[in-house]
Residue, then its C-alpha position, 0 to 999 in steps of 0.5 A: m470019513e466024510s468031512i463036515k463040509d461035504t456032509i452039510n452040502n449033501v444034506i442041503k442038496d437032499l432037502q432042496e430035491q425033496r422040496k422041489k418034488a413036493s412043490d411039483k406035486n402041489s403046484p397050483e398049476k398042476i392042481f388047476k389043470k387036474n380039475l379041467s377037462k381036455k376041452e377046457l385045457a385047450h382054451v386056457k393057460f396058467n399065467y401066474f400064482r402070486k399072493g394066493v391069486l391064480g392068474v389064468k389066460v383064456d383065449s376068448s370072451s366066451w371061454l372067459y364067461y364060461l370059466s367065470l361061471q364055474k369059478e367058485a366050483f374051481l376054488d372049492k376044489l383047489r382049496g381042498n388041495l392047496k389052502e393058499i389059494k384065495d382067488i382065480h383071475f381069468s383074463i383074455g390073452d394068448v394061450v398058445s404054448q411056445n412049442e406050438k408057436n415054433k411049430s407054426k413058424t417052421r411050416 
């Protein structure tokens, strides 16, 4: 017979795994990326999600302008999947992933 301590630990472990799977499916980053084209994805990088605000880095001012024009459409799509999203903040910054940086250093 399993002890109460082991049973509680197993239940907590299962709950944590279920929560992680649920949050992975409904993460703001994944939902945002689903709504972008491949071309758009090449120019953006998810930065943060705090207090309902999704922060996205964009690689140039032209892409910042382009995505800002489509901001309301993005918000409508995102709110359909994740009610906590209040706003999107686009900013110009580095969008190269760490893997790509490492590859360019080795060349």
